[in-house]
MARLUMLO-818158 format. One line per 2 residues: number of its first residue (from 1); for each residue y, z, x of N, C-alpha, C. Coordinates in nm, 3 decimals. Example, Ala and Ser with C-alpha at 12.3 -4.5 7.8 and 13.67 -1.06 7.14 Angstrom:
<pts>
1	-0.569/0.780/1.319/-0.450/0.780/1.230/-0.330/0.780/1.320 | -0.225/0.708/1.285/-0.106/0.714/1.367/0.003/0.787/1.290
</pts>
This chain:
<pts>
1	-0.133/2.217/1.508/-0.253/2.151/1.454/-0.226/2.184/1.303 | -0.167/2.295/1.233/-0.145/2.264/1.112/-0.031/2.175/1.062
3	0.093/2.153/1.146/0.166/2.040/1.116/0.093/1.918/1.107 | 0.016/1.894/1.210/-0.065/1.756/1.191/-0.144/1.743/1.090
5	-0.209/1.863/1.035/-0.292/1.829/0.917/-0.201/1.813/0.800 | -0.087/1.900/0.795/0.003/1.875/0.686/0.039/1.709/0.668
7	0.098/1.660/0.771/0.138/1.538/0.797/0.029/1.459/0.741 | -0.097/1.446/0.772/-0.192/1.376/0.749/-0.210/1.379/0.596
9	-0.218/1.504/0.538/-0.237/1.506/0.405/-0.115/1.432/0.307 | 0.004/1.425/0.362/0.133/1.357/0.307/0.103/1.218/0.327
11	0.049/1.150/0.421/0.024/1.041/0.471/-0.074/0.974/0.371 | -0.183/1.078/0.366/-0.296/1.047/0.248/-0.261/1.001/0.116
13	-0.152/1.130/0.066/-0.134/1.116/-0.050/-0.021/0.971/-0.081 | 0.060/0.934/0.021/0.158/0.833/0.010/0.079/0.725/-0.010
15	-0.009/0.674/0.077/-0.122/0.575/0.080/-0.185/0.553/-0.046 | -0.224/0.680/-0.084/-0.361/0.630/-0.192/-0.251/0.612/-0.341
17	-0.128/0.686/-0.328/-0.044/0.610/-0.424/-0.032/0.460/-0.426 | 0.026/0.433/-0.310/0.104/0.290/-0.334/0.006/0.196/-0.320
19	-0.120/0.238/-0.262/-0.233/0.109/-0.270/-0.312/0.142/-0.421 | -0.333/0.281/-0.487/-0.405/0.284/-0.606/-0.532/0.214/-0.631
21	-0.614/0.259/-0.536/-0.733/0.219/-0.550/-0.817/0.182/-0.675 | -0.823/0.288/-0.763/-0.890/0.319/-0.917/-0.782/0.165/-0.982
23	-0.674/0.204/-0.988/-0.588/0.140/-1.071/-0.602/-0.005/-1.041 | -0.642/-0.043/-0.881/-0.631/-0.212/-0.876/-0.783/-0.252/-0.892
25	-0.867/-0.180/-0.959/-1.023/-0.236/-0.996/-1.020/-0.288/-1.085 | -0.958/-0.324/-1.209/-0.949/-0.404/-1.280/-0.892/-0.533/-1.227
27	-0.799/-0.558/-1.139/-0.719/-0.664/-1.090/-0.807/-0.723/-1.007 | -0.891/-0.637/-0.932/-0.987/-0.704/-0.845/-1.087/-0.782/-0.940
29	-1.133/-0.726/-1.063/-1.262/-0.785/-1.103/-1.201/-0.914/-1.167 | -1.058/-0.901/-1.226/-1.010/-1.017/-1.272/-1.008/-1.144/-1.146
31	-0.973/-1.111/-1.068/-0.982/-1.220/-0.951/-1.095/-1.268/-0.906 | -1.230/-1.188/-0.922/-1.348/-1.219/-0.857/-1.442/-1.270/-0.978
33	-1.416/-1.268/-1.084/-1.538/-1.252/-1.196/-1.567/-1.374/-1.190 | -1.551/-1.506/-1.135/-1.620/-1.626/-1.123/-1.752/-1.625/-1.006
35	-1.730/-1.524/-0.899/-1.823/-1.500/-0.813/-1.920/-1.429/-0.827 | -2.057/-1.444/-0.741/-2.159/-1.353/-0.775/-2.137/-1.221/-0.683
37	-2.226/-1.145/-0.702/-2.212/-1.004/-0.637/-2.188/-0.990/-0.484 | -2.278/-1.093/-0.444/-2.277/-1.113/-0.252/-2.124/-1.156/-0.225
39	-2.074/-1.246/-0.295/-1.936/-1.315/-0.274/-1.841/-1.207/-0.303 | -1.858/-1.115/-0.377/-1.769/-1.001/-0.428/-1.746/-0.914/-0.339
41	-1.855/-0.869/-0.270/-1.849/-0.773/-0.180/-1.811/-0.820/-0.066 | -1.806/-0.959/-0.004/-1.732/-1.039/0.101/-1.611/-1.019/0.066
43	-1.563/-1.057/-0.046/-1.436/-1.057/-0.062/-1.333/-0.952/-0.050 | -1.428/-0.829/-0.104/-1.367/-0.675/-0.098/-1.356/-0.647/0.028
45	-1.465/-0.701/0.138/-1.476/-0.661/0.268/-1.338/-0.724/0.362 | -1.335/-0.845/0.329/-1.221/-0.940/0.388/-1.080/-0.884/0.339
47	-1.063/-0.852/0.219/-0.923/-0.840/0.168/-0.870/-0.700/0.233 | -0.972/-0.606/0.226/-0.956/-0.472/0.298/-0.932/-0.471/0.459
49	-1.014/-0.561/0.515/-0.970/-0.572/0.651/-0.860/-0.643/0.673 | -0.823/-0.755/0.613/-0.687/-0.818/0.654/-0.591/-0.714/0.623
51	-0.598/-0.636/0.514/-0.494/-0.560/0.476/-0.457/-0.451/0.564 | -0.579/-0.396/0.618/-0.562/-0.306/0.746/-0.502/-0.344/0.857
53	-0.544/-0.480/0.886/-0.471/-0.549/1.026/-0.337/-0.560/1.004 | -0.286/-0.573/0.886/-0.170/-0.616/0.869/-0.086/-0.508/0.869
55	-0.118/-0.422/0.793/-0.026/-0.273/0.821/-0.053/-0.187/0.943 | -0.156/-0.200/1.024/-0.162/-0.138/1.142/-0.047/-0.215/1.238
57	-0.073/-0.373/1.242/0.006/-0.448/1.329/0.184/-0.395/1.314 | 0.210/-0.367/1.152/0.355/-0.343/1.162/0.365/-0.181/1.183
59	0.282/-0.107/1.188/0.309/0.004/1.211/0.281/0.031/1.351 | 0.215/-0.030/1.441/0.227/-0.017/1.597/0.354/-0.093/1.631
61	0.385/-0.212/1.591/0.505/-0.294/1.620/0.623/-0.245/1.562 | 0.626/-0.163/1.479/0.760/-0.126/1.404/0.888/-0.111/1.493
63	0.889/-0.052/1.595/1.000/-0.039/1.702/1.043/-0.174/1.762 | 0.926/-0.274/1.802/0.975/-0.377/1.830/1.052/-0.474/1.743
65	1.003/-0.489/1.623/1.072/-0.530/1.497/1.198/-0.489/1.479 | 1.226/-0.372/1.494/1.349/-0.325/1.466/1.460/-0.377/1.582
67	1.386/-0.376/1.691/1.490/-0.430/1.801/1.511/-0.546/1.816 | 1.386/-0.648/1.764/1.430/-0.783/1.739/1.495/-0.803/1.660
69	1.530/-0.763/1.540/1.609/-0.808/1.444/1.739/-0.717/1.396 | 1.766/-0.663/1.503/1.868/-0.528/1.530/1.869/-0.435/1.395
71	1.744/-0.408/1.343/1.759/-0.296/1.254/1.753/-0.168/1.284 | 1.825/-0.088/1.208/1.819/0.057/1.271/1.700/0.130/1.146
73	1.671/0.238/1.197/1.540/0.314/1.113/1.613/0.380/0.988 | 1.730/0.431/0.983/1.805/0.466/0.857/1.820/0.361/0.783
75	1.872/0.238/0.792/1.837/0.118/0.740/1.745/0.078/0.661 | 1.640/0.069/0.751/1.536/0.027/0.675/1.450/0.155/0.591
77	1.487/0.292/0.623/1.434/0.369/0.537/1.504/0.369/0.394 | 1.621/0.330/0.387/1.696/0.316/0.265/1.645/0.175/0.191
79	1.622/0.073/0.242/1.612/-0.037/0.197/1.470/-0.026/0.168 | 1.369/0.032/0.241/1.250/0.059/0.201/1.188/0.117/0.081
81	1.293/0.240/0.080/1.281/0.333/-0.045/1.327/0.270/-0.161 | 1.399/0.196/-0.170/1.465/0.129/-0.283/1.360/0.034/-0.336
83	1.304/-0.020/-0.240/1.178/-0.092/-0.289/1.057/-0.064/-0.310 | 1.025/0.048/-0.252/0.885/0.138/-0.286/0.948/0.195/-0.434
85	1.069/0.253/-0.452/1.090/0.312/-0.573/1.085/0.221/-0.692 | 1.107/0.093/-0.689/1.089/-0.016/-0.738/0.935/-0.048/-0.803
87	0.854/-0.026/-0.718/0.707/-0.043/-0.754/0.652/0.103/-0.825 | 0.708/0.210/-0.789/0.674/0.325/-0.852/0.717/0.329/-0.989
89	0.851/0.281/-0.990/0.929/0.287/-1.132/0.800/0.192/-1.243 | 0.794/0.088/-1.190/0.740/-0.004/-1.301/0.594/0.054/-1.322
91	0.516/0.104/-1.227/0.407/0.199/-1.227/0.399/0.314/-1.311 | 0.517/0.376/-1.326/0.522/0.501/-1.405/0.538/0.457/-1.534
93	0.610/0.336/-1.581/0.604/0.301/-1.708/0.489/0.226/-1.781 | 0.392/0.210/-1.670/0.252/0.134/-1.716/0.282/-0.032/-1.686
95	0.366/-0.090/-1.614/0.378/-0.204/-1.600/0.341/-0.270/-1.463 | 0.306/-0.373/-1.450/0.269/-0.430/-1.305/0.398/-0.495/-1.253
97	0.394/-0.438/-1.100/0.546/-0.437/-1.032/0.530/-0.575/-0.967 | 0.626/-0.675/-0.981/0.622/-0.807/-0.951/0.647/-0.822/-0.769
99	0.663/-0.709/-0.708/0.678/-0.669/-0.585/0.542/-0.641/-0.548 | 0.454/-0.563/-0.613/0.341/-0.523/-0.560/0.220/-0.635/-0.600
101	0.222/-0.745/-0.712/0.140/-0.820/-0.744/0.229/-0.941/-0.740 | 0.128/-1.043/-0.738/0.190/-1.191/-0.732/0.201/-1.266/-0.871
103	0.326/-1.323/-0.876/0.329/-1.403/-0.991/0.200/-1.544/-1.009 | 0.181/-1.589/-1.124/0.062/-1.680/-1.155/0.050/-1.780/-1.065
105	0.200/-1.839/-1.029/0.189/-1.979/-0.961/0.161/-1.923/-0.811 | 0.133/-1.815/-0.763/0.126/-1.768/-0.629/-0.022/-1.769/-0.612
107	-0.115/-1.746/-0.694/-0.252/-1.738/-0.671/-0.329/-1.863/-0.635 | -0.260/-1.971/-0.656/-0.318/-2.085/-0.638/-0.471/-2.119/-0.768
109	-0.509/-2.242/-0.719/-0.623/-2.256/-0.811/-0.769/-2.323/-0.742 | -0.750/-2.286/-0.616/-0.852/-2.361/-0.507/-0.999/-2.298/-0.552
111	-0.993/-2.158/-0.591/-1.123/-2.085/-0.616/-1.189/-2.069/-0.489 | -1.144/-2.074/-0.362/-1.232/-2.041/-0.245/-1.224/-1.858/-0.240
113	-1.318/-1.832/-0.215/-1.343/-1.689/-0.179/-1.263/-1.632/-0.090 | -1.252/-1.682/0.053/-1.147/-1.660/0.137/-0.993/-1.643/0.116
115	-0.971/-1.762/0.026/-0.811/-1.772/-0.030/-0.799/-1.621/-0.117 | -0.871/-1.599/-0.210/-0.875/-1.531/-0.315/-0.855/-1.380/-0.201
117	-0.941/-1.322/-0.105/-0.948/-1.226/-0.036/-0.813/-1.200/0.063 | -0.744/-1.344/0.104/-0.611/-1.325/0.188/-0.501/-1.282/0.073
119	-0.511/-1.382/-0.016/-0.385/-1.381/-0.109/-0.413/-1.423/-0.259 | -0.427/-1.352/-0.368/-0.330/-1.254/-0.351/-0.407/-1.103/-0.328
121	-0.510/-1.089/-0.268/-0.573/-0.938/-0.326/-0.532/-0.869/-0.173 | -0.542/-0.905/-0.054/-0.507/-0.848/0.062/-0.352/-0.830/0.068
123	-0.284/-0.956/0.018/-0.124/-0.943/0.027/-0.099/-1.039/-0.069 | -0.031/-0.979/-0.182/0.042/-0.858/-0.155/-0.013/-0.739/-0.241
125	-0.139/-0.755/-0.289/-0.171/-0.634/-0.391/-0.198/-0.524/-0.294 | -0.282/-0.523/-0.179/-0.318/-0.416/-0.104/-0.215/-0.411/0.022
127	-0.168/-0.501/0.057/-0.072/-0.480/0.189/0.079/-0.555/0.148 | 0.134/-0.493/0.023/0.255/-0.555/-0.004/0.379/-0.508/0.061
129	0.491/-0.552/0.022/0.599/-0.490/0.092/0.635/-0.311/0.078 | 0.559/-0.288/-0.031/0.549/-0.136/-0.057/0.496/-0.073/0.048
131	0.351/-0.100/0.063/0.253/-0.051/0.132/0.337/-0.076/0.288 | 0.350/-0.154/0.325/0.422/-0.187/0.460/0.546/-0.068/0.502
133	0.635/-0.091/0.381/0.759/0.013/0.382/0.685/0.157/0.403 | 0.592/0.189/0.332/0.534/0.331/0.328/0.494/0.377/0.471
135	0.419/0.260/0.548/0.386/0.266/0.666/0.454/0.286/0.779 | 0.563/0.228/0.788/0.649/0.198/0.862/0.746/0.350/0.875
137	0.794/0.400/0.716/0.838/0.520/0.719/0.772/0.622/0.770 | 0.651/0.626/0.763/0.588/0.742/0.821/0.547/0.735/0.952
139	0.551/0.604/1.018/0.578/0.592/1.177/0.686/0.641/1.205 | 0.798/0.615/1.136/0.922/0.692/1.139/0.976/0.676/1.307
141	0.957/0.547/1.378/1.006/0.536/1.506/0.956/0.652/1.602 | 0.866/0.701/1.585/0.774/0.820/1.656/0.662/0.724/1.734
143	0.681/0.708/1.880/0.565/0.624/1.934/0.475/0.726/1.991 | 0.468/0.844/1.955/0.354/0.923/1.994/0.222/0.871/1.946
145	0.115/0.891/2.046/0.017/0.804/2.015/-0.096/0.910/1.884 | -0.055/1.026/1.917/-0.143/1.089/1.778/-0.078/1.082/1.656
147	0.051/1.076/1.646/0.136/1.040/1.531/0.106/0.921/1.468 | 0.119/0.807/1.548/0.033/0.680/1.532/-0.081/0.668/1.490
149	-0.184/0.770/1.559/-0.321/0.739/1.531/-0.351/0.801/1.396 | -0.291/0.907/1.322/-0.285/0.956/1.222/-0.263/0.875/1.103
151	-0.164/0.818/1.120/-0.101/0.697/1.022/-0.208/0.606/1.023 | -0.243/0.535/1.128/-0.352/0.414/1.095/-0.471/0.466/1.058
153	-0.520/0.602/1.137/-0.649/0.663/1.076/-0.664/0.651/0.939 | -0.557/0.734/0.887/-0.543/0.746/0.722/-0.560/0.666/0.665
155	-0.500/0.542/0.704/-0.453/0.408/0.628/-0.612/0.359/0.608 | -0.687/0.358/0.726/-0.803/0.307/0.740/-0.917/0.394/0.647
157	-0.895/0.502/0.617/-0.955/0.578/0.550/-0.930/0.549/0.397 | -0.821/0.533/0.364/-0.766/0.455/0.239/-0.822/0.321/0.222
159	-0.814/0.249/0.302/-0.865/0.118/0.294/-1.034/0.124/0.255 | -1.109/0.214/0.333/-1.234/0.216/0.326/-1.270/0.293/0.152
161	-1.204/0.369/0.127/-1.198/0.409/-0.025/-1.172/0.300/-0.126 | -1.101/0.222/-0.074/-1.056/0.108/-0.200/-1.156/0.040/-0.161
163	-1.245/-0.022/-0.045/-1.347/-0.078/-0.038/-1.478/-0.040/-0.161 | -1.502/0.088/-0.153/-1.578/0.145/-0.230/-1.571/0.125/-0.347
165	-1.412/0.142/-0.372/-1.383/0.136/-0.539/-1.416/0.001/-0.590 | -1.403/-0.099/-0.488/-1.411/-0.221/-0.528/-1.578/-0.277/-0.532
167	-1.631/-0.241/-0.434/-1.765/-0.247/-0.431/-1.855/-0.199/-0.581 | -1.812/-0.098/-0.601/-1.873/-0.014/-0.750/-1.776/-0.058/-0.848
169	-1.676/-0.143/-0.856/-1.593/-0.176/-0.965/-1.643/-0.209/-1.101 | -1.755/-0.233/-1.139/-1.818/-0.275/-1.268/-1.846/-0.128/-1.309
171	-1.916/-0.025/-1.249/-1.968/0.066/-1.268/-1.863/0.155/-1.309 | -1.735/0.165/-1.226/-1.616/0.246/-1.265/-1.559/0.193/-1.393
173	-1.535/0.044/-1.402/-1.478/0.040/-1.515/-1.534/0.046/-1.628 | -1.687/0.048/-1.626/-1.791/0.066/-1.742/-1.787/0.243/-1.792
175	-1.758/0.337/-1.664/-1.738/0.465/-1.722/-1.602/0.554/-1.721 | -1.493/0.476/-1.669/-1.362/0.522/-1.673/-1.305/0.439/-1.780
177	-1.229/0.518/-1.892/-1.169/0.467/-1.994/-1.055/0.402/-1.949 | -1.003/0.274/-2.023/-0.858/0.220/-1.973/-0.745/0.320/-2.004
179	-0.753/0.437/-2.072/-0.665/0.528/-2.102/-0.653/0.622/-1.994 | -0.761/0.646/-1.926/-0.777/0.728/-1.785/-0.716/0.640/-1.642
181	-0.768/0.527/-1.667/-0.696/0.434/-1.574/-0.540/0.448/-1.574 | -0.480/0.431/-1.705/-0.338/0.427/-1.729/-0.253/0.550/-1.671
183	-0.348/0.654/-1.731/-0.291/0.787/-1.680/-0.285/0.819/-1.512 | -0.376/0.760/-1.438/-0.383/0.745/-1.302/-0.259/0.652/-1.249
185	-0.248/0.552/-1.308/-0.147/0.449/-1.280/-0.022/0.525/-1.298 | 0.011/0.626/-1.400/0.157/0.646/-1.414/0.170/0.790/-1.322
187	0.065/0.859/-1.288/0.058/0.976/-1.184/0.094/0.908/-1.055 | 0.022/0.779/-1.013/0.060/0.737/-0.894/0.208/0.697/-0.901
189	0.261/0.651/-1.014/0.394/0.595/-1.004/0.513/0.742/-0.952 | 0.463/0.854/-1.021/0.531/0.945/-1.020/0.553/0.981/-0.855
191	0.435/0.996/-0.803/0.424/1.024/-0.648/0.501/0.924/-0.549 | 0.495/0.790/-0.601/0.564/0.684/-0.556/0.681/0.711/-0.543
193	0.755/0.738/-0.641/0.894/0.744/-0.688/0.953/0.836/-0.597 | 0.893/0.965/-0.576/0.919/1.070/-0.492/0.930/1.043/-0.365
195	0.818/0.976/-0.322/0.826/0.912/-0.184/0.939/0.857/-0.169 | 0.973/0.747/-0.242/1.077/0.665/-0.250/1.217/0.740/-0.224
197	1.215/0.855/-0.318/1.345/0.911/-0.297/1.332/0.984/-0.166 | 1.248/1.059/-0.093/1.269/1.101/0.007/1.281/1.016/0.128
199	1.248/0.877/0.133/1.285/0.785/0.230/1.415/0.773/0.226 | 1.503/0.751/0.096/1.625/0.720/0.100/1.693/0.828/0.133
201	1.676/0.970/0.102/1.711/1.079/0.140/1.743/1.087/0.317 | 1.631/1.065/0.372/1.605/1.061/0.505/1.701/0.934/0.585
203	1.712/0.837/0.521/1.768/0.706/0.581/1.906/0.738/0.531 | 1.958/0.804/0.443/2.101/0.845/0.437/2.146/0.941/0.536
205	2.077/1.039/0.579/2.086/1.145/0.651/2.112/1.084/0.789 | 1.996/1.014/0.834/2.013/0.925/0.950/2.141/0.881/0.947
207	2.158/0.784/0.871/2.294/0.706/0.871/2.412/0.767/0.903 | 2.442/0.882/0.843/2.522/1.000/0.855/2.544/1.075/0.971
209	2.404/1.083/1.033/2.424/1.140/1.192/2.471/1.030/1.294 | 2.444/0.898/1.240/2.481/0.791/1.336/2.615/0.786/1.331
211	2.690/0.835/1.253/2.836/0.806/1.239/2.916/0.927/1.288 | 2.858/1.015/1.307/2.925/1.143/1.365/2.889/1.184/1.514
</pts>
């Protein structure tokens, strides 16, 4: 039980850091500023739901994806760790990651609420490569029902927290100074880089064992 609680706390910390609900609030407001309050809530709900479904699908189907493309877990851990490290490094320096956020030409100009909820908000801001890599790393090739349930359950909780942050985004931005958000973003960057380093270490260790 204690081991499972410790694992759940580790997963929660990792997902919170990579998704950064507080840090993404200004981005959310920038994307939905042209919509009314009801539409903003709808966009937030759809974006969080889509992000959850995408990450849950990758978490549950990780082993199948590995077998389909002939990918080994150590190789994914190393590549995913480097990818997550790039996200954390950018956040650590207070910059927006090109991996975690879209380029201007990717956002489109149709102004449709569903389009905004799907991309760029759900993908790649919430469920980008960094989030998917983190989820697959936590799944760790373990097909145990409880293990996967913890990963998906914790991610669902973080998605719920993200929705709450988006729902009260205007109040949050009015009460939290930009400097505080910047500090939170850098702190998340530190946590993400440490998680990325651990992913690479686990991948290298696994690869060494495969060759012995």
